[in-house]
C-alpha positions as a LaTeX table, in Angstrom:
\begin{tabular}{lrrr}
\hline
Residue & $x$ (\AA) & $y$ (\AA) & $z$ (\AA) \\
\hline
Unk1 & 0.00 & 0.00 & 0.00 \\
Unk2 & 1.37 & 3.44 & $-0.92$ \\
Unk3 & 2.10 & 6.17 & 1.63 \\
Unk4 & $-0.69$ & 8.31 & 0.14 \\
Unk5 & $-3.22$ & 5.47 & 0.53 \\
Unk6 & $-2.12$ & 4.93 & 4.15 \\
Unk7 & $-2.40$ & 8.68 & 4.78 \\
Unk8 & $-5.95$ & 8.69 & 3.42 \\
Unk9 & $-6.77$ & 5.84 & 5.80 \\
Unk10 & $-5.41$ & 7.79 & 8.79 \\
Unk11 & $-7.28$ & 10.93 & 7.71 \\
Unk12 & $-10.62$ & 9.14 & 7.42 \\
Unk13 & $-10.98$ & 9.40 & 11.20 \\
Unk14 & $-10.71$ & 13.22 & 10.93 \\
Unk15 & $-13.40$ & 13.56 & 8.26 \\
Unk16 & $-16.95$ & 14.75 & 8.88 \\
Unk17 & $-20.08$ & 12.98 & 7.64 \\
Unk18 & $-20.14$ & 12.60 & 3.84 \\
Unk19 & $-16.78$ & 14.42 & 3.49 \\
Unk20 & $-14.40$ & 12.95 & 0.93 \\
Unk21 & $-10.73$ & 13.63 & 0.22 \\
Unk22 & $-10.09$ & 15.20 & $-3.20$ \\
Unk23 & $-6.31$ & 15.50 & $-2.96$ \\
Unk24 & $-3.53$ & 14.99 & $-0.40$ \\
Unk25 & $-0.12$ & 16.45 & $-1.29$ \\
Unk26 & 3.10 & 17.04 & 0.61 \\
Unk27 & 4.39 & 20.65 & 0.44 \\
Unk28 & 6.49 & 23.16 & 2.34 \\
Unk29 & 4.54 & 25.76 & 4.28 \\
Unk30 & 5.98 & 29.22 & 3.72 \\
Unk31 & 5.31 & 31.84 & 6.35 \\
Unk32 & 5.88 & 35.56 & 5.93 \\
Unk33 & 9.26 & 36.00 & 4.22 \\
Unk34 & 10.34 & 38.79 & 6.60 \\
Unk35 & 9.77 & 36.54 & 9.62 \\
Unk36 & 11.46 & 33.62 & 7.89 \\
Unk37 & 14.55 & 35.64 & 6.90 \\
Unk38 & 14.86 & 37.21 & 10.36 \\
Unk39 & 14.67 & 33.78 & 12.00 \\
Unk40 & 17.28 & 32.34 & 9.62 \\
Unk41 & 19.61 & 35.28 & 10.10 \\
Unk42 & 19.37 & 35.09 & 13.90 \\
Unk43 & 19.87 & 31.31 & 13.89 \\
Unk44 & 22.81 & 31.56 & 11.49 \\
Unk45 & 24.47 & 34.34 & 13.44 \\
Unk46 & 24.11 & 32.57 & 16.80 \\
Unk47 & 25.36 & 29.26 & 15.40 \\
Unk48 & 28.27 & 30.98 & 13.67 \\
Unk49 & 29.36 & 32.76 & 16.85 \\
Unk50 & 29.19 & 29.58 & 18.95 \\
Unk51 & 31.06 & 27.55 & 16.33 \\
Unk52 & 33.71 & 30.23 & 15.93 \\
Unk53 & 34.28 & 30.34 & 19.69 \\
Unk54 & 34.35 & 26.53 & 19.99 \\
Unk55 & 36.64 & 25.84 & 17.02 \\
Unk56 & 38.98 & 28.79 & 17.40 \\
Unk57 & 38.05 & 30.70 & 14.28 \\
Unk58 & 36.22 & 28.40 & 11.83 \\
Unk59 & 32.75 & 29.82 & 11.22 \\
Unk60 & 29.54 & 28.13 & 10.12 \\
Unk61 & 26.15 & 29.54 & 9.15 \\
Unk62 & 23.05 & 27.36 & 9.51 \\
Unk63 & 19.62 & 28.00 & 8.04 \\
Unk64 & 16.35 & 26.59 & 9.34 \\
Unk65 & 14.25 & 24.83 & 6.72 \\
Unk66 & 10.56 & 25.44 & 6.17 \\
Unk67 & 8.23 & 22.90 & 7.77 \\
Unk68 & 6.67 & 20.21 & 5.60 \\
Unk69 & 2.90 & 19.76 & 5.70 \\
Unk70 & 0.32 & 17.47 & 4.20 \\
Unk71 & $-2.12$ & 19.65 & 2.24 \\
Unk72 & $-5.50$ & 17.94 & 2.18 \\
Unk73 & $-8.41$ & 19.33 & 0.18 \\
Unk74 & $-11.71$ & 17.64 & 0.93 \\
Unk75 & $-15.19$ & 18.15 & $-0.42$ \\
Unk76 & $-15.79$ & 20.66 & 2.40 \\
Unk77 & $-12.46$ & 21.93 & 3.84 \\
Unk78 & $-8.82$ & 22.77 & 3.19 \\
Unk79 & $-6.60$ & 21.21 & 5.87 \\
Unk80 & $-2.88$ & 21.21 & 6.56 \\
Unk81 & $-1.25$ & 18.71 & 8.90 \\
Unk82 & 2.36 & 18.84 & 10.05 \\
Unk83 & 4.42 & 16.03 & 8.51 \\
Unk84 & 5.74 & 13.56 & 11.05 \\
Unk85 & 8.67 & 11.18 & 10.71 \\
Unk86 & 6.19 & 8.58 & 9.48 \\
Unk87 & 5.44 & 9.31 & 5.83 \\
Unk88 & 1.83 & 8.17 & 6.11 \\
Unk89 & 0.72 & 9.51 & 9.50 \\
Unk90 & $-0.47$ & 13.12 & 9.78 \\
Unk91 & 0.79 & 15.23 & 12.66 \\
Unk92 & $-0.82$ & 18.22 & 14.33 \\
Unk93 & $-3.46$ & 20.20 & 12.43 \\
Unk94 & $-1.85$ & 23.54 & 11.53 \\
Unk95 & $-4.48$ & 25.05 & 9.18 \\
Unk96 & $-8.18$ & 24.53 & 8.57 \\
Unk97 & $-10.65$ & 26.54 & 6.51 \\
Unk98 & $-13.95$ & 25.88 & 4.75 \\
Unk99 & $-13.28$ & 25.33 & 1.06 \\
Unk100 & $-15.91$ & 27.90 & 0.06 \\
Unk101 & $-14.16$ & 30.61 & 2.15 \\
Unk102 & $-10.78$ & 30.40 & 0.40 \\
Unk103 & $-9.30$ & 30.72 & $-3.06$ \\
Unk104 & $-6.16$ & 29.16 & $-4.47$ \\
Unk105 & $-3.80$ & 30.49 & $-7.11$ \\
Unk106 & $-0.55$ & 29.22 & $-8.51$ \\
Unk107 & 2.69 & 31.05 & $-9.30$ \\
Unk108 & 5.19 & 29.17 & $-11.35$ \\
Unk109 & 8.68 & 30.47 & $-11.95$ \\
Unk110 & 11.69 & 28.32 & $-11.20$ \\
Unk111 & 9.74 & 26.79 & $-8.30$ \\
Unk112 & 5.99 & 26.38 & $-8.05$ \\
Unk113 & 4.02 & 28.12 & $-5.30$ \\
Unk114 & 0.34 & 27.89 & $-4.32$ \\
Unk115 & $-1.24$ & 30.78 & $-2.44$ \\
Unk116 & $-4.31$ & 30.09 & $-0.29$ \\
Unk117 & $-6.20$ & 33.36 & 0.28 \\
Unk118 & $-9.37$ & 34.54 & 2.00 \\
Unk119 & $-12.13$ & 34.76 & $-0.62$ \\
Unk120 & $-13.75$ & 37.83 & 1.00 \\
Unk121 & $-10.72$ & 40.17 & 1.05 \\
Unk122 & $-7.96$ & 38.39 & $-0.91$ \\
Unk123 & $-5.63$ & 38.33 & 2.12 \\
Unk124 & $-3.01$ & 35.58 & 1.86 \\
Unk125 & $-3.52$ & 32.91 & 4.54 \\
Unk126 & $-0.83$ & 30.41 & 3.53 \\
Unk127 & 1.81 & 30.01 & 0.86 \\
Unk128 & 2.91 & 26.55 & $-0.19$ \\
Unk129 & 6.15 & 25.68 & $-1.93$ \\
Unk130 & 5.77 & 22.65 & $-4.18$ \\
Unk131 & 9.15 & 22.90 & $-5.89$ \\
Unk132 & 9.05 & 21.44 & $-9.39$ \\
Unk133 & 5.75 & 19.59 & $-8.90$ \\
Unk134 & 3.52 & 21.78 & $-11.08$ \\
Unk135 & 0.97 & 19.01 & $-11.67$ \\
Unk136 & 0.36 & 18.64 & $-7.91$ \\
Unk137 & 0.10 & 22.43 & $-7.52$ \\
Unk138 & $-2.50$ & 22.52 & $-10.32$ \\
Unk139 & $-4.36$ & 19.71 & $-8.51$ \\
Unk140 & $-4.55$ & 21.73 & $-5.29$ \\
Unk141 & $-5.81$ & 24.83 & $-7.14$ \\
Unk142 & $-8.38$ & 22.82 & $-9.12$ \\
Unk143 & $-9.67$ & 21.09 & $-5.97$ \\
Unk144 & $-10.05$ & 24.34 & $-4.01$ \\
Unk145 & $-11.67$ & 26.23 & $-6.90$ \\
Unk146 & $-14.13$ & 23.44 & $-7.75$ \\
\hline
\end{tabular}
């Protein structure tokens, strides 16, 4: 059985009556870029200073990676679960919205990004990095906009 099929089995306990899963895709959740860059800079600077002091002059800069999430679009909701070490078991619920209350759009340059926004005011709620997986990004957008 594939990891996606196992994931769908685990998620069935989280579904409401007559709710079906349209798509379940793994993506990176992007937060506000200013917050992300500030966090990376602070982490890199602190790690570099500690390493320099410990090694007598050899520096190192570390960057925190964006968290991976399972993006699940159902017949009624858009859900995002933190990815756990098990590829088929969803972690903590990090985002939930009624499907009718959000829109989805795709930006594709070198990497593909899906933006989930509030339908009433267009405010961005979540940005998802799908890398080179344009087909999966199109699947998310099509499922949300259906």
